[in-house]
PDBQT receptor file of N, H, CA, C and O in Angstrom, charges set to zero:
ATOM      1  N   MET A   1      70.491  11.715  44.998  1.00  0.00    +0.000 N 
ATOM      2  CA  MET A   1      71.357  12.800  45.492  1.00  0.00    +0.000 C 
ATOM      3  C   MET A   1      70.506  13.876  46.185  1.00  0.00    +0.000 C 
ATOM      4  O   MET A   1      69.581  14.434  45.595  1.00  0.00    +0.000 OA
ATOM      5  N   ILE A   2      70.844  14.147  47.441  1.00  0.00    +0.000 N 
ATOM      6  H   ILE A   2      71.595  13.694  47.920  1.00  0.00    +0.000 HD
ATOM      7  CA  ILE A   2      70.112  15.161  48.210  1.00  0.00    +0.000 C 
ATOM      8  C   ILE A   2      70.836  16.509  48.090  1.00  0.00    +0.000 C 
ATOM      9  O   ILE A   2      72.018  16.597  48.421  1.00  0.00    +0.000 OA
ATOM     10  N   PRO A   3      70.153  17.549  47.627  1.00  0.00    +0.000 N 
ATOM     11  CA  PRO A   3      70.774  18.873  47.487  1.00  0.00    +0.000 C 
ATOM     12  C   PRO A   3      71.204  19.428  48.835  1.00  0.00    +0.000 C 
ATOM     13  O   PRO A   3      70.660  19.055  49.874  1.00  0.00    +0.000 OA
ATOM     14  N   ASP A   4      72.182  20.319  48.808  1.00  0.00    +0.000 N 
ATOM     15  H   ASP A   4      72.624  20.622  47.963  1.00  0.00    +0.000 HD
ATOM     16  CA  ASP A   4      72.657  20.944  50.039  1.00  0.00    +0.000 C 
ATOM     17  C   ASP A   4      71.576  21.874  50.599  1.00  0.00    +0.000 C 
ATOM     18  O   ASP A   4      70.819  22.485  49.845  1.00  0.00    +0.000 OA
ATOM     19  N   LEU A   5      71.516  21.971  51.918  1.00  0.00    +0.000 N 
ATOM     20  H   LEU A   5      72.132  21.474  52.530  1.00  0.00    +0.000 HD
ATOM     21  CA  LEU A   5      70.493  22.813  52.550  1.00  0.00    +0.000 C 
ATOM     22  C   LEU A   5      70.652  24.272  52.150  1.00  0.00    +0.000 C 
ATOM     23  O   LEU A   5      69.660  24.981  51.981  1.00  0.00    +0.000 OA
ATOM     24  N   SER A   6      71.888  24.724  51.997  1.00  0.00    +0.000 N 
ATOM     25  H   SER A   6      72.693  24.148  52.134  1.00  0.00    +0.000 HD
ATOM     26  CA  SER A   6      72.117  26.127  51.628  1.00  0.00    +0.000 C 
ATOM     27  C   SER A   6      71.554  26.406  50.232  1.00  0.00    +0.000 C 
ATOM     28  O   SER A   6      71.033  27.489  49.965  1.00  0.00    +0.000 OA
ATOM     29  N   VAL A   7      71.667  25.411  49.349  1.00  0.00    +0.000 N 
ATOM     30  H   VAL A   7      72.090  24.531  49.566  1.00  0.00    +0.000 HD
ATOM     31  CA  VAL A   7      71.140  25.573  47.990  1.00  0.00    +0.000 C 
ATOM     32  C   VAL A   7      69.622  25.689  48.040  1.00  0.00    +0.000 C 
ATOM     33  O   VAL A   7      69.035  26.552  47.387  1.00  0.00    +0.000 OA
ATOM     34  N   ILE A   8      68.990  24.812  48.823  1.00  0.00    +0.000 N 
ATOM     35  H   ILE A   8      69.466  24.111  49.354  1.00  0.00    +0.000 HD
ATOM     36  CA  ILE A   8      67.531  24.852  48.971  1.00  0.00    +0.000 C 
ATOM     37  C   ILE A   8      67.100  26.188  49.569  1.00  0.00    +0.000 C 
ATOM     38  O   ILE A   8      66.110  26.781  49.140  1.00  0.00    +0.000 OA
ATOM     39  N   PHE A   9      67.853  26.656  50.564  1.00  0.00    +0.000 N 
ATOM     40  H   PHE A   9      68.657  26.175  50.913  1.00  0.00    +0.000 HD
ATOM     41  CA  PHE A   9      67.531  27.923  51.226  1.00  0.00    +0.000 C 
ATOM     42  C   PHE A   9      67.612  29.081  50.248  1.00  0.00    +0.000 C 
ATOM     43  O   PHE A   9      66.725  29.934  50.213  1.00  0.00    +0.000 OA
ATOM     44  N   HIS A  10      68.686  29.112  49.445  1.00  0.00    +0.000 N 
ATOM     45  H   HIS A  10      69.406  28.419  49.473  1.00  0.00    +0.000 HD
ATOM     46  CA  HIS A  10      68.848  30.200  48.479  1.00  0.00    +0.000 C 
ATOM     47  C   HIS A  10      67.760  30.150  47.409  1.00  0.00    +0.000 C 
ATOM     48  O   HIS A  10      67.254  31.190  46.988  1.00  0.00    +0.000 OA
ATOM     49  N   LEU A  11      67.402  28.948  46.970  1.00  0.00    +0.000 N 
ATOM     50  H   LEU A  11      67.814  28.103  47.311  1.00  0.00    +0.000 HD
ATOM     51  CA  LEU A  11      66.337  28.812  45.970  1.00  0.00    +0.000 C 
ATOM     52  C   LEU A  11      65.002  29.266  46.543  1.00  0.00    +0.000 C 
ATOM     53  O   LEU A  11      64.192  29.874  45.843  1.00  0.00    +0.000 OA
ATOM     54  N   ALA A  12      64.776  28.966  47.823  1.00  0.00    +0.000 N 
ATOM     55  H   ALA A  12      65.434  28.471  48.391  1.00  0.00    +0.000 HD
ATOM     56  CA  ALA A  12      63.527  29.372  48.467  1.00  0.00    +0.000 C 
ATOM     57  C   ALA A  12      63.458  30.891  48.573  1.00  0.00    +0.000 C 
ATOM     58  O   ALA A  12      62.414  31.487  48.308  1.00  0.00    +0.000 OA
ATOM     59  N   ILE A  13      64.568  31.519  48.961  1.00  0.00    +0.000 N 
ATOM     60  H   ILE A  13      65.416  31.035  49.177  1.00  0.00    +0.000 HD
ATOM     61  CA  ILE A  13      64.616  32.983  49.070  1.00  0.00    +0.000 C 
ATOM     62  C   ILE A  13      64.396  33.608  47.694  1.00  0.00    +0.000 C 
ATOM     63  O   ILE A  13      63.641  34.570  47.557  1.00  0.00    +0.000 OA
ATOM     64  N   PHE A  14      65.061  33.054  46.676  1.00  0.00    +0.000 N 
ATOM     65  H   PHE A  14      65.674  32.272  46.788  1.00  0.00    +0.000 HD
ATOM     66  CA  PHE A  14      64.932  33.569  45.315  1.00  0.00    +0.000 C 
ATOM     67  C   PHE A  14      63.488  33.457  44.829  1.00  0.00    +0.000 C 
ATOM     68  O   PHE A  14      62.952  34.388  44.228  1.00  0.00    +0.000 OA
ATOM     69  N   GLY A  15      62.870  32.315  45.094  1.00  0.00    +0.000 N 
ATOM     70  H   GLY A  15      63.305  31.559  45.583  1.00  0.00    +0.000 HD
ATOM     71  CA  GLY A  15      61.482  32.112  44.690  1.00  0.00    +0.000 C 
ATOM     72  C   GLY A  15      60.546  33.064  45.413  1.00  0.00    +0.000 C 
ATOM     73  O   GLY A  15      59.598  33.586  44.826  1.00  0.00    +0.000 OA
ATOM     74  N   LEU A  16      60.820  33.287  46.703  1.00  0.00    +0.000 N 
ATOM     75  H   LEU A  16      61.589  32.863  47.180  1.00  0.00    +0.000 HD
ATOM     76  CA  LEU A  16      59.979  34.182  47.497  1.00  0.00    +0.000 C 
ATOM     77  C   LEU A  16      60.076  35.611  46.970  1.00  0.00    +0.000 C 
ATOM     78  O   LEU A  16      59.066  36.304  46.853  1.00  0.00    +0.000 OA
ATOM     79  N   ILE A  17      61.296  36.049  46.652  1.00  0.00    +0.000 N 
ATOM     80  H   ILE A  17      62.117  35.486  46.747  1.00  0.00    +0.000 HD
ATOM     81  CA  ILE A  17      61.498  37.403  46.118  1.00  0.00    +0.000 C 
ATOM     82  C   ILE A  17      60.776  37.540  44.770  1.00  0.00    +0.000 C 
ATOM     83  O   ILE A  17      60.125  38.551  44.507  1.00  0.00    +0.000 OA
ATOM     84  N   CYS A  18      60.900  36.520  43.927  1.00  0.00    +0.000 N 
ATOM     85  H   CYS A  18      61.429  35.698  44.140  1.00  0.00    +0.000 HD
ATOM     86  CA  CYS A  18      60.231  36.549  42.619  1.00  0.00    +0.000 C 
ATOM     87  C   CYS A  18      58.716  36.636  42.793  1.00  0.00    +0.000 C 
ATOM     88  O   CYS A  18      58.041  37.354  42.056  1.00  0.00    +0.000 OA
ATOM     89  N   ALA A  19      58.189  35.905  43.768  1.00  0.00    +0.000 N 
ATOM     90  H   ALA A  19      58.738  35.321  44.367  1.00  0.00    +0.000 HD
ATOM     91  CA  ALA A  19      56.750  35.916  44.020  1.00  0.00    +0.000 C 
ATOM     92  C   ALA A  19      56.302  37.295  44.486  1.00  0.00    +0.000 C 
ATOM     93  O   ALA A  19      55.273  37.799  44.037  1.00  0.00    +0.000 OA
ATOM     94  N   VAL A  20      57.071  37.907  45.385  1.00  0.00    +0.000 N 
ATOM     95  H   VAL A  20      57.907  37.497  45.750  1.00  0.00    +0.000 HD
ATOM     96  CA  VAL A  20      56.728  39.239  45.898  1.00  0.00    +0.000 C 
ATOM     97  C   VAL A  20      56.759  40.264  44.765  1.00  0.00    +0.000 C 
ATOM     98  O   VAL A  20      55.855  41.090  44.638  1.00  0.00    +0.000 OA
ATOM     99  N   VAL A  21      57.810  40.204  43.944  1.00  0.00    +0.000 N 
ATOM    100  H   VAL A  21      58.545  39.533  44.047  1.00  0.00    +0.000 HD
ATOM    101  CA  VAL A  21      57.926  41.134  42.815  1.00  0.00    +0.000 C 
ATOM    102  C   VAL A  21      56.756  40.945  41.847  1.00  0.00    +0.000 C 
ATOM    103  O   VAL A  21      56.205  41.921  41.337  1.00  0.00    +0.000 OA
ATOM    104  N   ALA A  22      56.380  39.697  41.597  1.00  0.00    +0.000 N 
ATOM    105  H   ALA A  22      56.827  38.904  42.011  1.00  0.00    +0.000 HD
ATOM    106  CA  ALA A  22      55.275  39.413  40.678  1.00  0.00    +0.000 C 
ATOM    107  C   ALA A  22      53.958  39.952  41.225  1.00  0.00    +0.000 C 
ATOM    108  O   ALA A  22      53.159  40.519  40.481  1.00  0.00    +0.000 OA
ATOM    109  N   VAL A  23      53.733  39.777  42.523  1.00  0.00    +0.000 N 
ATOM    110  H   VAL A  23      54.382  39.316  43.128  1.00  0.00    +0.000 HD
ATOM    111  CA  VAL A  23      52.489  40.257  43.141  1.00  0.00    +0.000 C 
ATOM    112  C   VAL A  23      52.424  41.778  43.110  1.00  0.00    +0.000 C 
ATOM    113  O   VAL A  23      51.396  42.353  42.751  1.00  0.00    +0.000 OA
ATOM    114  N   ILE A  24      53.531  42.436  43.489  1.00  0.00    +0.000 N 
ATOM    115  H   ILE A  24      54.366  41.970  43.781  1.00  0.00    +0.000 HD
ATOM    116  CA  ILE A  24      53.567  43.904  43.499  1.00  0.00    +0.000 C 
ATOM    117  C   ILE A  24      53.404  44.444  42.076  1.00  0.00    +0.000 C 
ATOM    118  O   ILE A  24      52.661  45.399  41.848  1.00  0.00    +0.000 OA
ATOM    119  N   GLY A  25      54.101  43.826  41.127  1.00  0.00    +0.000 N 
ATOM    120  H   GLY A  25      54.705  43.051  41.313  1.00  0.00    +0.000 HD
ATOM    121  CA  GLY A  25      54.008  44.258  39.734  1.00  0.00    +0.000 C 
ATOM    122  C   GLY A  25      52.601  44.066  39.185  1.00  0.00    +0.000 C 
ATOM    123  O   GLY A  25      52.074  44.942  38.499  1.00  0.00    +0.000 OA
ATOM    124  N   GLY A  26      51.990  42.919  39.487  1.00  0.00    +0.000 N 
ATOM    125  H   GLY A  26      52.418  42.207  40.044  1.00  0.00    +0.000 HD
ATOM    126  CA  GLY A  26      50.635  42.646  39.013  1.00  0.00    +0.000 C 
ATOM    127  C   GLY A  26      49.631  43.611  39.622  1.00  0.00    +0.000 C 
ATOM    128  O   GLY A  26      48.743  44.107  38.929  1.00  0.00    +0.000 OA
ATOM    129  N   ALA A  27      49.771  43.880  40.920  1.00  0.00    +0.000 N 
ATOM    130  H   ALA A  27      50.493  43.478  41.483  1.00  0.00    +0.000 HD
ATOM    131  CA  ALA A  27      48.853  44.799  41.600  1.00  0.00    +0.000 C 
ATOM    132  C   ALA A  27      49.014  46.209  41.038  1.00  0.00    +0.000 C 
ATOM    133  O   ALA A  27      48.026  46.906  40.807  1.00  0.00    +0.000 OA
ATOM    134  N   GLY A  28      50.259  46.625  40.820  1.00  0.00    +0.000 N 
ATOM    135  H   GLY A  28      51.062  46.059  41.007  1.00  0.00    +0.000 HD
ATOM    136  CA  GLY A  28      50.520  47.957  40.271  1.00  0.00    +0.000 C 
ATOM    137  C   GLY A  28      49.931  48.108  38.876  1.00  0.00    +0.000 C 
ATOM    138  O   GLY A  28      49.353  49.142  38.543  1.00  0.00    +0.000 OA
ATOM    139  N   TRP A  29      50.084  47.053  38.056  1.00  0.00    +0.000 N 
ATOM    140  H   TRP A  29      50.554  46.213  38.327  1.00  0.00    +0.000 HD
ATOM    141  CA  TRP A  29      49.537  47.103  36.700  1.00  0.00    +0.000 C 
ATOM    142  C   TRP A  29      48.018  47.158  36.746  1.00  0.00    +0.000 C 
ATOM    143  O   TRP A  29      47.396  47.887  35.973  1.00  0.00    +0.000 OA
ATOM    144  N   LEU A  30      47.419  46.387  37.653  1.00  0.00    +0.000 N 
ATOM    145  H   LEU A  30      47.924  45.795  38.281  1.00  0.00    +0.000 HD
ATOM    146  CA  LEU A  30      45.960  46.344  37.768  1.00  0.00    +0.000 C 
ATOM    147  C   LEU A  30      45.422  47.712  38.194  1.00  0.00    +0.000 C 
ATOM    148  O   LEU A  30      44.423  48.183  37.650  1.00  0.00    +0.000 OA
ATOM    149  N   VAL A  31      46.083  48.348  39.167  1.00  0.00    +0.000 N 
ATOM    150  H   VAL A  31      46.894  47.964  39.608  1.00  0.00    +0.000 HD
ATOM    151  CA  VAL A  31      45.666  49.677  39.629  1.00  0.00    +0.000 C 
ATOM    152  C   VAL A  31      45.769  50.682  38.487  1.00  0.00    +0.000 C 
ATOM    153  O   VAL A  31      44.861  51.486  38.280  1.00  0.00    +0.000 OA
ATOM    154  N   TRP A  32      46.894  50.635  37.732  1.00  0.00    +0.000 N 
ATOM    155  H   TRP A  32      47.632  49.981  37.900  1.00  0.00    +0.000 HD
ATOM    156  CA  TRP A  32      47.072  51.553  36.599  1.00  0.00    +0.000 C 
ATOM    157  C   TRP A  32      45.988  51.316  35.550  1.00  0.00    +0.000 C 
ATOM    158  O   TRP A  32      45.437  52.266  34.993  1.00  0.00    +0.000 OA
ATOM    159  N   PHE A  33      45.684  50.045  35.283  1.00  0.00    +0.000 N 
ATOM    160  H   PHE A  33      46.131  49.273  35.736  1.00  0.00    +0.000 HD
ATOM    161  CA  PHE A  33      44.682  49.670  34.287  1.00  0.00    +0.000 C 
ATOM    162  C   PHE A  33      43.313  50.232  34.665  1.00  0.00    +0.000 C 
ATOM    163  O   PHE A  33      42.612  50.798  33.826  1.00  0.00    +0.000 OA
ATOM    164  N   VAL A  34      42.941  50.071  35.937  1.00  0.00    +0.000 N 
ATOM    165  H   VAL A  34      43.511  49.612  36.618  1.00  0.00    +0.000 HD
ATOM    166  CA  VAL A  34      41.642  50.559  36.413  1.00  0.00    +0.000 C 
ATOM    167  C   VAL A  34      41.586  52.083  36.351  1.00  0.00    +0.000 C 
ATOM    168  O   VAL A  34      40.594  52.649  35.891  1.00  0.00    +0.000 OA
ATOM    169  N   ILE A  35      42.644  52.750  36.811  1.00  0.00    +0.000 N 
ATOM    170  H   ILE A  35      43.449  52.291  37.185  1.00  0.00    +0.000 HD
ATOM    171  CA  ILE A  35      42.676  54.217  36.816  1.00  0.00    +0.000 C 
ATOM    172  C   ILE A  35      42.559  54.754  35.384  1.00  0.00    +0.000 C 
ATOM    173  O   ILE A  35      41.823  55.709  35.136  1.00  0.00    +0.000 OA
ATOM    174  N   GLU A  36      43.283  54.142  34.449  1.00  0.00    +0.000 N 
ATOM    175  H   GLU A  36      43.881  53.367  34.650  1.00  0.00    +0.000 HD
ATOM    176  CA  GLU A  36      43.235  54.581  33.053  1.00  0.00    +0.000 C 
ATOM    177  C   GLU A  36      41.821  54.464  32.488  1.00  0.00    +0.000 C 
ATOM    178  O   GLU A  36      41.344  55.384  31.825  1.00  0.00    +0.000 OA
ATOM    179  N   HIS A  37      41.151  53.346  32.742  1.00  0.00    +0.000 N 
ATOM    180  H   HIS A  37      41.539  52.598  33.280  1.00  0.00    +0.000 HD
ATOM    181  CA  HIS A  37      39.819  53.135  32.183  1.00  0.00    +0.000 C 
ATOM    182  C   HIS A  37      38.772  54.004  32.870  1.00  0.00    +0.000 C 
ATOM    183  O   HIS A  37      37.836  54.478  32.226  1.00  0.00    +0.000 OA
ATOM    184  N   VAL A  38      38.924  54.211  34.164  1.00  0.00    +0.000 N 
ATOM    185  H   VAL A  38      39.684  53.826  34.687  1.00  0.00    +0.000 HD
ATOM    186  CA  VAL A  38      37.970  55.066  34.880  1.00  0.00    +0.000 C 
ATOM    187  C   VAL A  38      38.115  56.500  34.398  1.00  0.00    +0.000 C 
ATOM    188  O   VAL A  38      37.125  57.215  34.251  1.00  0.00    +0.000 OA
ATOM    189  N   ARG A  39      39.364  56.922  34.151  1.00  0.00    +0.000 N 
ATOM    190  H   ARG A  39      40.169  56.341  34.270  1.00  0.00    +0.000 HD
ATOM    191  CA  ARG A  39      39.602  58.287  33.700  1.00  0.00    +0.000 C 
ATOM    192  C   ARG A  39      39.025  58.494  32.303  1.00  0.00    +0.000 C 
ATOM    193  O   ARG A  39      38.502  59.565  31.995  1.00  0.00    +0.000 OA
ATOM    194  N   ILE A  40      39.121  57.465  31.460  1.00  0.00    +0.000 N 
ATOM    195  H   ILE A  40      39.545  56.595  31.711  1.00  0.00    +0.000 HD
ATOM    196  CA  ILE A  40      38.576  57.563  30.107  1.00  0.00    +0.000 C 
ATOM    197  C   ILE A  40      37.054  57.672  30.171  1.00  0.00    +0.000 C 
ATOM    198  O   ILE A  40      36.451  58.464  29.447  1.00  0.00    +0.000 OA
ATOM    199  N   VAL A  41      36.441  56.878  31.038  1.00  0.00    +0.000 N 
ATOM    200  H   VAL A  41      36.930  56.235  31.626  1.00  0.00    +0.000 HD
ATOM    201  CA  VAL A  41      34.986  56.915  31.187  1.00  0.00    +0.000 C 
ATOM    202  C   VAL A  41      34.619  58.191  31.935  1.00  0.00    +0.000 C 
ATOM    203  O   VAL A  41      33.440  58.445  32.182  1.00  0.00    +0.000 OA
TER     204      VAL A  41
């Protein structure tokens, strides 16, 4: 059974958004982590 193209498209968009959110969230956490430790030192 071949999935509908619209389903694949929506899954791709959803995955892309999740990836962007994960990257932004990870980068933000990393920046906060570094700033906190530098400030302590």
